[in-house]
ZAVEXTI-143035 format. One record per residue: residue in three letters; y, x negated, z of N, C-alpha, C in turn. Coordinates in steps of 0.2 Angstrom, whole numbers, padded with zeros to 4 digits, always signed. Example, Ala and Ser with C-alpha at 12.3 -4.5 7.8 and 13.67 -1.06 7.14 Angstrom:
<rs>
ALA-0028-0066+0039-0022-0062+0039-0016-0066+0039;SER-0011-0064+0035-0005-0068+0036+0000-0064+0039;
</rs>
This chain:
<rs>
UNK+0400-0685+0606+0407-0687+0606+0410-0686+0613;UNK+0406-0683+0618+0408-0683+0625+0411-0676+0626;UNK+0414-0675+0632+0416-0668+0634+0423-0667+0631;UNK+0425-0661+0628+0431-0660+0625+0436-0659+0631;UNK+0442-0661+0629+0448-0660+0634+0452-0654+0633;UNK+0450-0650+0628+0453-0644+0626+0451-0638+0631;UNK+0455-0636+0635+0454-0631+0641+0457-0624+0639;UNK+0458-0623+0633+0461-0617+0631+0458-0615+0624;UNK+0459-0608+0622+0457-0606+0616+0462-0607+0610;UNK+0460-0609+0604+0464-0611+0599+0466-0605+0595;UNK+0471-0606+0591+0473-0601+0586+0473-0604+0579;UNK+0469-0602+0574+0469-0605+0567+0474-0600+0563;UNK+0478-0604+0559+0484-0600+0556+0482-0600+0548;UNK+0477-0603+0546+0475-0602+0539+0468-0602+0538;UNK+0465-0596+0538+0458-0594+0537+0458-0590+0531;UNK+0452-0587+0529+0452-0584+0522+0447-0578+0522;UNK+0449-0573+0518+0444-0568+0516+0444-0569+0509;UNK+0438-0571+0507+0437-0573+0500+0434-0568+0495;UNK+0435-0568+0489+0433-0563+0484+0425-0562+0485;UNK+0421-0567+0486+0414-0566+0486+0412-0561+0492;UNK+0416-0561+0497+0414-0558+0503+0417-0551+0504;UNK+0421-0549+0499+0425-0542+0500+0420-0537+0499;UNK+0420-0531+0502+0416-0525+0501+0416-0524+0493;UNK+0410-0523+0491+0409-0521+0484+0412-0515+0481;UNK+0414-0510+0486+0417-0504+0483+0424-0504+0485;UNK+0427-0510+0487+0434-0510+0489+0439-0506+0484;UNK+0439-0508+0478+0443-0506+0473+0441-0499+0470;UNK+0434-0499+0469+0432-0493+0466+0433-0486+0470;UNK+0434-0487+0477+0435-0481+0481+0442-0481+0483;UNK+0446-0486+0482+0453-0485+0484+0459-0485+0478;UNK+0457-0487+0472+0462-0487+0467+0463-0479+0465;UNK+0469-0478+0462+0470-0471+0460+0465-0470+0454;UNK+0463-0463+0454+0457-0461+0449+0458-0464+0442;UNK+0464-0464+0440+0465-0465+0433+0465-0473+0431;UNK+0464-0477+0437+0464-0484+0436+0457-0487+0438;UNK+0453-0483+0440+0446-0486+0443+0442-0489+0438;UNK+0442-0486+0432+0437-0488+0426+0440-0495+0424;UNK+0446-0497+0425+0448-0503+0423+0449-0508+0429;UNK+0448-0506+0435+0449-0510+0441+0443-0515+0442;UNK+0444-0519+0447+0439-0524+0449+0433-0520+0452;UNK+0427-0522+0450+0421-0519+0452+0415-0525+0452;UNK+0410-0523+0456+0404-0528+0456+0399-0526+0451;UNK+0397-0531+0447+0391-0530+0442+0385-0534+0444;UNK+0380-0530+0444+0373-0534+0446+0369-0535+0440;UNK+0367-0541+0439+0362-0542+0434+0355-0540+0435;UNK+0350-0541+0431+0344-0539+0431+0340-0542+0438;UNK+0343-0547+0440+0340-0551+0446+0343-0549+0452;UNK+0348-0544+0452+0352-0542+0458+0357-0547+0460;UNK+0359-0552+0456+0365-0556+0457+0371-0553+0455;UNK+0376-0553+0460+0382-0549+0459+0388-0554+0457;UNK+0392-0551+0453+0398-0554+0450+0404-0549+0450;UNK+0410-0552+0452+0416-0548+0452+0418-0548+0444;UNK+0420-0542+0442+0422-0541+0435+0428-0537+0435;UNK+0433-0538+0430+0439-0534+0430+0440-0533+0422;UNK+0439-0528+0419+0440-0527+0412+0434-0532+0409;UNK+0437-0536+0405+0432-0541+0402+0432-0548+0405;UNK+0436-0548+0411+0436-0555+0414+0431-0555+0420;UNK+0428-0561+0420+0423-0563+0425+0427-0566+0431;UNK+0427-0563+0437+0431-0566+0443+0427-0570+0447;UNK+0420-0571+0446+0416-0575+0450+0411-0571+0454;UNK+0407-0575+0458+0402-0572+0462+0403-0567+0467;UNK+0399-0562+0469+0399-0558+0475+0393-0560+0479;UNK+0395-0561+0485+0389-0563+0490+0385-0557+0492;UNK+0386-0551+0491+0382-0546+0493+0376-0544+0490;UNK+0375-0548+0484+0368-0547+0481+0363-0553+0482;UNK+0359-0554+0477+0354-0559+0478+0358-0566+0477;UNK+0355-0571+0479+0358-0578+0479+0357-0580+0471;UNK+0362-0583+0469+0362-0585+0462+0358-0592+0460;UNK+0358-0596+0466+0354-0602+0465+0357-0607+0460;UNK+0363-0606+0459+0367-0611+0455+0368-0617+0459;UNK+0367-0623+0457+0368-0629+0461+0376-0631+0460;UNK+0379-0632+0466+0386-0634+0466+0387-0640+0469;UNK+0393-0643+0468+0395-0650+0471+0398-0650+0478;UNK+0398-0644+0481+0401-0643+0487+0397-0638+0491;UNK+0398-0638+0498+0395-0632+0502+0401-0629+0506;UNK+0400-0623+0507+0405-0619+0511+0404-0620+0518;UNK+0408-0619+0523+0407-0620+0530+0402-0616+0532;UNK+0400-0610+0529+0395-0606+0531+0388-0609+0530;UNK+0388-0612+0524+0382-0616+0522+0381-0622+0526;UNK+0386-0625+0528+0385-0631+0533+0382-0629+0539;UNK+0385-0623+0542+0383-0620+0548+0376-0616+0548;UNK+0373-0616+0542+0367-0612+0542+0368-0605+0543;UNK+0374-0602+0541+0375-0595+0542+0376-0591+0535;UNK+0375-0595+0529+0376-0591+0523+0369-0587+0521;UNK+0369-0582+0524+0363-0577+0524+0364-0573+0517;UNK+0358-0573+0513+0358-0569+0507+0360-0562+0508;UNK+0365-0560+0504+0367-0553+0504+0372-0551+0510;UNK+0374-0556+0514+0378-0554+0520+0385-0556+0519;UNK+0389-0551+0519+0397-0552+0518+0400-0554+0525;UNK+0397-0560+0528+0399-0562+0535+0406-0562+0537;UNK+0411-0565+0533+0418-0565+0534+0421-0558+0535;UNK+0418-0553+0532+0421-0546+0532+0417-0542+0536;UNK+0413-0544+0540+0409-0540+0545+0413-0542+0552;UNK+0417-0538+0555+0421-0540+0560+0417-0544+0566;UNK+0412-0540+0568+0408-0543+0574+0405-0550+0572;UNK+0403-0551+0566+0401-0558+0564+0406-0563+0564;UNK+0412-0561+0561+0417-0566+0561+0420-0568+0568;UNK+0420-0563+0572+0423-0564+0579+0417-0569+0582;UNK+0411-0568+0581+0406-0572+0584+0407-0579+0582;UNK+0408-0580+0575+0410-0587+0573+0416-0590+0576;UNK+0421-0586+0577+0427-0588+0580+0425-0590+0587;UNK+0422-0586+0591+0420-0588+0598+0416-0595+0598;UNK+0411-0596+0593+0407-0602+0594+0412-0608+0592;UNK+0417-0607+0589+0422-0613+0587+0428-0613+0591;UNK+0428-0609+0597+0433-0610+0602+0440-0607+0599;UNK+0440-0602+0595+0446-0599+0591+0447-0592+0594;UNK+0452-0591+0597+0454-0584+0599+0457-0580+0594;UNK+0461-0582+0590+0464-0578+0584+0464-0582+0578;UNK+0464-0578+0572+0464-0581+0566+0469-0577+0561;UNK+0472-0581+0557+0477-0578+0552+0474-0579+0546;UNK+0472-0573+0542+0468-0573+0537+0472-0572+0530;UNK+0471-0577+0526+0474-0576+0519+0468-0573+0514;UNK+0471-0570+0509+0466-0567+0504+0463-0573+0500;UNK+0460-0570+0494+0456-0575+0490+0461-0580+0487;UNK+0459-0586+0486+0463-0592+0483+0462-0592+0476;UNK+0457-0588+0473+0456-0588+0466+0461-0583+0463;UNK+0463-0584+0457+0468-0580+0454+0465-0573+0452;UNK+0469-0568+0454+0467-0561+0452+0470-0560+0445;UNK+0467-0561+0440+0470-0561+0433+0470-0554+0431;UNK+0476-0550+0431+0477-0544+0428+0484-0543+0424;UNK+0483-0541+0418+0489-0541+0414+0493-0535+0415;UNK+0490-0529+0416+0493-0523+0417+0497-0523+0423;UNK+0504-0522+0423+0508-0522+0430+0506-0516+0434;UNK+0504-0510+0432+0503-0505+0436+0496-0506+0439;UNK+0491-0508+0436+0484-0510+0438+0485-0515+0443;UNK+0489-0520+0442+0489-0526+0446+0492-0524+0453;UNK+0498-0520+0453+0501-0518+0459+0496-0514+0463;UNK+0492-0510+0460+0488-0505+0463+0482-0509+0466;UNK+0480-0514+0463+0474-0518+0466+0477-0522+0472;UNK+0483-0525+0472+0485-0528+0478+0486-0523+0484;UNK+0489-0517+0482+0490-0512+0487+0484-0510+0490;UNK+0479-0509+0486+0472-0507+0489+0469-0512+0494;UNK+0470-0519+0492+0467-0524+0496+0471-0524+0502;UNK+0478-0523+0502+0482-0524+0508+0480-0518+0513;UNK+0479-0512+0510+0477-0506+0514+0470-0507+0518;UNK+0466-0510+0514+0459-0512+0517+0460-0517+0522;UNK+0464-0522+0521+0465-0527+0526+0468-0525+0533;UNK+0473-0520+0532+0475-0517+0538+0470-0514+0542;UNK+0466-0510+0539+0460-0507+0542+0455-0511+0545;UNK+0454-0517+0542+0449-0522+0544+0452-0525+0551;UNK+0458-0527+0551+0461-0530+0557+0462-0525+0563;UNK+0462-0519+0561+0463-0514+0567+0458-0514+0572;UNK+0452-0516+0571+0447-0516+0576+0448-0521+0581;UNK+0452-0527+0580+0453-0532+0584+0460-0535+0583;UNK+0465-0531+0584+0472-0533+0581+0475-0539+0585;UNK+0473-0541+0591+0475-0547+0594+0472-0553+0591;UNK+0466-0552+0588+0462-0558+0586+0462-0559+0578;UNK+0462-0553+0574+0462-0553+0567+0469-0552+0564;UNK+0472-0557+0562+0479-0556+0559+0478-0557+0551;UNK+0479-0551+0548+0479-0551+0541+0485-0553+0537;UNK+0485-0557+0532+0491-0559+0528+0490-0555+0522;UNK+0495-0550+0521+0495-0546+0515+0496-0550+0508;UNK+0493-0548+0503+0494-0552+0496+0499-0548+0492;UNK+0503-0553+0489+0508-0550+0484+0508-0554+0477;UNK+0509-0550+0472+0508-0554+0465+0514-0558+0464;UNK+0514-0565+0464+0519-0569+0462+0521-0569+0455;UNK+0517-0566+0451+0519-0566+0444+0524-0560+0442;UNK+0525-0556+0447+0529-0550+0446+0534-0549+0452;UNK+0540-0551+0451+0545-0551+0456+0546-0544+0458;UNK+0547-0539+0453+0549-0532+0455+0543-0529+0459;UNK+0537-0530+0456+0531-0527+0459+0530-0530+0466;UNK+0531-0537+0467+0530-0539+0474+0535-0536+0479;UNK+0541-0535+0476+0546-0532+0481+0544-0525+0482;UNK+0542-0521+0478+0540-0514+0479+0534-0514+0484;UNK+0529-0518+0484+0524-0519+0489+0526-0521+0495;UNK+0531-0526+0495+0534-0528+0502+0537-0523+0505;UNK+0541-0519+0502+0545-0513+0505+0540-0508+0508;UNK+0534-0507+0504+0529-0502+0506+0526-0504+0513;UNK+0525-0511+0513+0522-0513+0519+0527-0513+0525;UNK+0533-0515+0523+0538-0515+0529+0539-0508+0532;UNK+0538-0503+0527+0539-0496+0530+0533-0494+0534;UNK+0527-0496+0532+0521-0495+0536+0522-0498+0543;UNK+0525-0504+0543+0526-0507+0550+0520-0510+0553;UNK+0514-0512+0549+0508-0515+0552+0507-0522+0549;UNK+0512-0525+0546+0510-0531+0543+0515-0536+0545;UNK+0512-0542+0548+0516-0547+0551+0518-0552+0545;UNK+0514-0553+0540+0515-0559+0535+0513-0557+0528;UNK+0516-0559+0523+0514-0558+0516+0514-0565+0513;UNK+0509-0566+0508+0508-0572+0505+0508-0571+0497;UNK+0510-0576+0494+0509-0576+0486+0506-0583+0484;UNK+0502-0582+0479+0500-0588+0475+0506-0591+0471;UNK+0509-0596+0474+0516-0598+0472+0515-0601+0465;UNK+0510-0604+0463+0509-0607+0457+0509-0602+0451;UNK+0508-0596+0453+0508-0590+0447+0515-0587+0446;UNK+0520-0589+0450+0526-0586+0449+0529-0588+0442;UNK+0531-0582+0438+0533-0583+0431+0540-0584+0431;UNK+0544-0582+0436+0551-0584+0437+0552-0588+0443;UNK+0557-0593+0444+0557-0596+0450+0558-0592+0456;UNK+0554-0593+0461+0554-0589+0467+0561-0589+0471;UNK+0565-0594+0469+0572-0595+0472+0577-0592+0467;UNK+0575-0589+0461+0580-0587+0456+0582-0580+0457;UNK+0586-0577+0453+0589-0571+0454+0584-0565+0454;UNK+0579-0566+0450+0574-0561+0450+0571-0559+0457;UNK+0571-0564+0461+0569-0563+0468+0574-0562+0473;UNK+0580-0560+0472+0585-0559+0477+0583-0554+0481;UNK+0582-0548+0478+0580-0542+0483+0574-0543+0487;UNK+0569-0547+0485+0563-0548+0489+0565-0552+0495;UNK+0569-0557+0494+0571-0561+0500+0576-0558+0505;UNK+0580-0553+0502+0584-0549+0506+0579-0544+0511;UNK+0574-0542+0508+0569-0538+0512+0566-0542+0517;UNK+0564-0548+0515+0561-0553+0520+0566-0554+0526;UNK+0572-0555+0525+0577-0556+0530+0578-0550+0534;UNK+0578-0544+0531+0579-0538+0535+0573-0536+0539;UNK+0567-0537+0536+0562-0534+0539+0558-0538+0545;UNK+0559-0544+0545+0556-0548+0550+0549-0550+0548;UNK+0547-0548+0542+0540-0550+0540+0540-0557+0537;UNK+0535-0561+0539+0535-0568+0538+0533-0569+0530;UNK+0536-0573+0527+0534-0575+0520+0530-0581+0520;UNK+0525-0582+0515+0521-0588+0515+0519-0589+0508;UNK+0518-0596+0506+0516-0598+0500+0509-0601+0501;UNK+0504-0600+0497+0498-0603+0497+0496-0605+0490;UNK+0492-0610+0490+0490-0613+0484+0484-0608+0481;UNK+0484-0609+0474+0479-0605+0471+0474-0610+0467;UNK+0468-0608+0466+0463-0612+0462+0462-0608+0456;UNK+0463-0611+0450+0462-0608+0444+0454-0608+0443;UNK+0451-0604+0438+0444-0605+0437+0443-0611+0434;UNK+0447-0614+0430+0446-0621+0427+0445-0626+0432;UNK+0450-0625+0437+0450-0630+0443+0443-0630+0447;UNK+0441-0624+0448+0435-0622+0452+0429-0625+0449;UNK+0428-0624+0442+0422-0626+0439+0422-0633+0437;UNK+0429-0636+0436+0429-0643+0434+0426-0648+0438;UNK+0427-0646+0445+0424-0651+0450+0417-0652+0449;UNK+0413-0647+0446+0406-0648+0446+0404-0652+0439;UNK+0409-0653+0435+0408-0656+0429+0408-0664+0429;UNK+0413-0666+0433+0414-0674+0433+0417-0675+0440;UNK+0414-0681+0443+0416-0682+0450+0423-0683+0451;UNK+0426-0687+0446+0433-0689+0447+0438-0683+0447;UNK+0435-0677+0445+0440-0671+0445+0442-0669+0452;UNK+0438-0671+0457+0439-0668+0463+0446-0671+0466;UNK+0448-0677+0463+0455-0680+0465+0461-0676+0462;UNK+0460-0672+0458+0465-0668+0455+0469-0664+0460;UNK+0465-0661+0465+0467-0658+0471+0473-0662+0475;UNK+0472-0668+0475+0477-0672+0478+0484-0672+0476;UNK+0484-0670+0469+0491-0669+0466+0493-0662+0465;UNK+0488-0658+0463+0489-0651+0461+0492-0647+0467;UNK+0489-0648+0473+0491-0644+0479+0498-0646+0481;UNK+0500-0652+0481+0507-0653+0483+0512-0651+0477;UNK+0510-0651+0471+0514-0649+0466+0515-0642+0466;UNK+0511-0638+0468+0512-0631+0469+0517-0629+0474;UNK+0518-0633+0479+0523-0632+0484+0530-0635+0482;UNK+0530-0640+0479+0536-0645+0478+0542-0641+0475;UNK+0541-0638+0469+0547-0635+0466+0549-0629+0470;UNK+0545-0625+0473+0547-0619+0477+0551-0621+0483;UNK+0548-0626+0487+0551-0628+0493+0558-0631+0492;UNK+0559-0635+0487+0565-0638+0485+0570-0633+0483;UNK+0568-0628+0479+0572-0623+0477+0574-0618+0482;UNK+0570-0616+0486+0571-0612+0492+0577-0615+0496;UNK+0577-0621+0497+0582-0624+0502+0588-0626+0498;UNK+0587-0629+0492+0593-0632+0488+0597-0626+0485;UNK+0594-0621+0483+0598-0615+0481+0600-0610+0486;UNK+0599-0612+0492+0602-0608+0498+0599-0601+0499;UNK+0593-0600+0497+0589-0594+0498+0588-0593+0506;UNK+0586-0599+0509+0584-0598+0516+0591-0599+0520;UNK+0595-0603+0519+0601-0604+0522+0606-0598+0523;UNK+0606-0594+0517+0610-0588+0517+0606-0582+0520;UNK+0600-0583+0522+0596-0578+0526+0593-0580+0532;UNK+0597-0581+0537+0595-0585+0543+0589-0582+0547;UNK+0587-0575+0546+0581-0572+0549+0575-0573+0545;UNK+0575-0576+0539+0569-0577+0535+0565-0583+0538;UNK+0558-0582+0538+0554-0587+0540+0549-0588+0534;UNK+0547-0594+0533+0543-0596+0528+0537-0601+0530;UNK+0531-0599+0529+0525-0603+0531+0522-0607+0524;UNK+0522-0613+0525+0518-0617+0519+0511-0618+0522;UNK+0506-0614+0519+0499-0614+0521+0495-0619+0517;UNK+0491-0623+0521+0487-0628+0518+0491-0633+0514;UNK+0497-0634+0517+0502-0639+0514+0501-0646+0516;UNK+0499-0647+0522+0498-0654+0524+0505-0656+0527;UNK+0505-0661+0531+0512-0663+0534+0515-0669+0531;UNK+0511-0673+0528+0514-0680+0526+0520-0680+0521;UNK+0520-0675+0516+0525-0676+0511+0532-0672+0512;UNK+0532-0667+0516+0539-0664+0517+0544-0668+0520;UNK+0542-0672+0525+0548-0676+0528+0551-0681+0523;UNK+0547-0684+0518+0550-0688+0513+0555-0684+0509;UNK+0552-0678+0507+0556-0674+0502+0563-0672+0505;UNK+0562-0670+0512+0569-0668+0515+0573-0674+0516;UNK+0571-0680+0517+0575-0686+0518+0579-0687+0511;UNK+0575-0686+0506+0578-0687+0499+0583-0682+0498;UNK+0582-0675+0500+0587-0670+0499+0593-0671+0503;UNK+0592-0673+0509+0597-0675+0514+0602-0680+0511;UNK+0599-0685+0508+0603-0690+0504+0608-0687+0499;UNK+0604-0683+0495+0608-0679+0489+0613-0675+0492;UNK+0612-0671+0498+0617-0667+0501+0623-0671+0503;UNK+0622-0677+0506+0627-0681+0509+0632-0683+0503;UNK+0629-0684+0497+0633-0685+0491+0637-0679+0489;UNK+0634-0673+0489+0638-0667+0488+0644-0666+0493;UNK+0643-0667+0499+0648-0667+0504+0653-0672+0503;UNK+0652-0678+0502+0657-0683+0501+0661-0681+0495;UNK+0659-0677+0490+0663-0675+0485+0665-0667+0485;UNK+0666-0665+0491+0667-0658+0493+0673-0656+0489;UNK+0679-0660+0488+0685-0657+0485+0683-0655+0477;UNK+0679-0660+0474+0677-0659+0467+0673-0652+0467;UNK+0668-0651+0471+0663-0645+0471+0667-0639+0473;UNK+0672-0639+0477+0676-0633+0479+0678-0629+0474;UNK+0680-0632+0468+0682-0629+0462+0677-0627+0457;UNK+0671-0628+0459+0665-0627+0455+0659-0623+0459;UNK+0661-0618+0463+0657-0614+0467+0654-0617+0473;UNK+0656-0623+0476+0654-0625+0482+0647-0629+0481;UNK+0644-0631+0487+0638-0635+0486+0632-0630+0488;UNK+0633-0624+0490+0627-0619+0490+0624-0619+0497;UNK+0624-0624+0501+0621-0623+0508+0626-0626+0513;UNK+0625-0624+0519+0630-0625+0524+0628-0631+0529;UNK+0622-0634+0528+0620-0639+0532+0614-0643+0529;UNK+0612-0649+0532+0608-0653+0528+0601-0649+0527;UNK+0598-0651+0521+0591-0648+0520+0586-0648+0526;UNK+0586-0654+0529+0581-0655+0534+0582-0650+0540;UNK+0588-0649+0541+0590-0644+0547+0587-0637+0545;UNK+0588-0635+0539+0586-0628+0536+0578-0628+0537;UNK+0575-0634+0535+0568-0634+0535+0565-0633+0542;UNK+0568-0637+0547+0566-0637+0554+0567-0630+0557;UNK+0572-0626+0555+0574-0620+0558+0570-0614+0555;UNK+0568-0615+0549+0565-0609+0545+0558-0610+0542;UNK+0556-0616+0542+0549-0617+0538+0544-0619+0543;UNK+0538-0616+0543+0532-0618+0547+0527-0622+0542;UNK+0523-0626+0545+0518-0630+0541+0512-0630+0544;UNK+0506-0630+0541+0500-0630+0544+0496-0637+0542;UNK+0491-0638+0546+0487-0644+0545+0480-0643+0547;UNK+0475-0647+0544+0468-0646+0546+0466-0653+0549;UNK+0464-0657+0544+0462-0664+0547+0467-0669+0544;UNK+0472-0670+0547+0478-0674+0544+0481-0679+0549;UNK+0477-0685+0549+0479-0690+0554+0486-0693+0552;UNK+0488-0694+0546+0494-0697+0544+0500-0692+0546;UNK+0499-0686+0545+0504-0681+0547+0505-0681+0554;UNK+0500-0681+0558+0501-0681+0565+0505-0688+0568;UNK+0505-0693+0564+0508-0699+0566+0516-0698+0565;UNK+0518-0693+0561+0525-0692+0560+0527-0685+0563;UNK+0523-0683+0568+0524-0676+0571+0531-0675+0573;UNK+0534-0680+0576+0540-0679+0580+0546-0677+0575;UNK+0545-0678+0568+0550-0677+0563+0551-0669+0563;UNK+0545-0665+0564+0546-0658+0562+0549-0654+0568;UNK+0549-0657+0574+0552-0653+0580+0546-0650+0583;UNK+0547-0648+0589+0541-0646+0593+0537-0639+0591;UNK+0540-0635+0587+0537-0628+0587+0536-0626+0580;UNK+0536-0631+0575+0535-0628+0568+0528-0631+0565;UNK+0524-0634+0568+0518-0636+0566+0512-0632+0569;UNK+0507-0630+0565+0502-0626+0567+0495-0628+0564;UNK+0490-0628+0568+0483-0630+0566+0480-0624+0562;UNK+0475-0626+0558+0471-0621+0554+0464-0624+0553;UNK+0460-0619+0553+0453-0621+0552+0450-0620+0545;UNK+0453-0616+0541+0452-0614+0534+0445-0611+0533;UNK+0442-0608+0538+0436-0604+0538+0436-0599+0532;UNK+0431-0598+0528+0425-0602+0527+0424-0607+0522;UNK+0430-0610+0520+0430-0614+0514+0427-0621+0515;UNK+0425-0624+0509+0422-0631+0510+0426-0636+0514;UNK+0433-0635+0514+0437-0640+0518+0438-0638+0525;UNK+0434-0633+0527+0435-0630+0534+0433-0635+0539;UNK+0436-0635+0545+0433-0638+0551+0427-0635+0554;UNK+0426-0628+0553+0421-0625+0556+0414-0627+0553;UNK+0409-0628+0557+0409-0626+0564+0410-0631+0569;UNK+0414-0636+0568+0415-0642+0572+0422-0643+0574;UNK+0426-0637+0574+0433-0638+0575+0435-0642+0581;UNK+0432-0640+0587+0434-0644+0593+0433-0651+0592;UNK+0427-0654+0589+0427-0661+0588+0432-0664+0584;UNK+0434-0660+0579+0439-0663+0574+0446-0663+0578;UNK+0448-0658+0581+0454-0658+0584+0454-0663+0590;UNK+0449-0664+0594+0448-0669+0599+0450-0676+0596;UNK+0447-0677+0590+0448-0684+0587+0455-0684+0584;UNK+0458-0679+0582+0465-0680+0579+0470-0680+0584;UNK+0469-0676+0590+0475-0675+0594+0474-0677+0601;UNK+0468-0681+0602+0467-0684+0609+0472-0688+0612;UNK+0476-0691+0607+0482-0696+0610+0488-0692+0612;UNK+0488-0686+0610+0495-0682+0612+0495-0680+0619;UNK+0501-0679+0621+0502-0676+0628+0499-0669+0628;UNK+0496-0667+0634+0493-0660+0634+0498-0654+0632;UNK+0504-0655+0633+0508-0649+0631+0510-0649+0624;UNK+0510-0655+0621+0511-0656+0613+0505-0653+0610;UNK+0499-0655+0613+0493-0653+0610+0492-0645+0610;UNK+0494-0643+0615+0493-0635+0616+0498-0632+0611;UNK+0504-0634+0610+0508-0631+0605+0505-0631+0598;UNK+0502-0637+0596+0500-0637+0590+0494-0632+0589;UNK+0490-0632+0593+0483-0629+0593+0483-0621+0595;UNK+0489-0619+0598+0489-0612+0601+0496-0610+0601;UNK+0501-0613+0605+0507-0610+0607+0512-0608+0601;UNK+0512-0613+0597+0517-0612+0591+0515-0606+0587;UNK+0508-0605+0586+0506-0599+0582+0507-0593+0586;UNK+0506-0593+0593+0506-0587+0597+0514-0585+0597;UNK+0518-0590+0597+0525-0588+0597+0527-0585+0590;UNK+0525-0588+0585+0527-0585+0578+0524-0578+0577;UNK+0518-0577+0579+0515-0571+0577+0515-0566+0583;UNK+0519-0567+0588+0519-0563+0594+0513-0561+0597;UNK+0509-0566+0598+0502-0564+0601+0502-0565+0609;
</rs>
């Protein structure tokens, strides 16, 4: 492809620590004693193949055992790079992860947790599982705090529990960002059950983020029928659509000016149209201000697109269409992501991908996308 014109190190704002790569004793050593028998653990079969189990639930493979040799319709970034070594939990071995980042011209990574659902019905056990993961994550990042940025996980299906864990993390003072699998929210994230949560976000300065979640049915379905892969084209956007419209239209963000929201792995193409449509609806409300003044008002003080541009950040990976409408977002709200080590990741060819995508941009705009916007948001 020729020599790259990127003369700086990039920051990736959406990478992952997936369930297969977590230490096998993470929960068995960290959960309260009375919960350990029911908590997540690794089960090895007679051939030494590992599986995460929790109660009677099968959570999927663990990479620390023997290879399962199941044929799948996709390859992870580690497999493509020839780095998927049997029994090696590479993404959670700090020196190896940093080595992969160096090879891909990445200085710092923002790491989300597993995208597979952690299905736990017991609220006490669920909250303890999330807290144990978050404590482990803080320790993992402590070895290279300027390069490894961990995003704490919160249970979206439990507003009260998510708020308790958010407060605990805020008191510890070592967490920059929290994330939820937004599709698992049992009550609207912009509704009254979540009022206290958003107040803590506003007061603490911790960044909130939504990330998509893959159900087990979705993950296994793509191996059954080729056309199933296109379901992601609608399901990913649908997971974000209602929460985003609600967060803005119901005034959650507008009433909390310090709150910051990141839409991770959202893509860039669809939010501008949604905000345009919301702006039109907002103008209709404003035009009938006298009518709404006797009915509680219109709920927000400015057009939805302004709220979005002030308080919402979005990420992209390989998004040519999105970069064609980059100016709509403003200069500082779009950030690049590698998505290591997922099948959709640009690793180990991130430099070639971003050269292709951003080569037409002015050098300062390119640097903002690939580094400076993230550095500013995360205080790097």
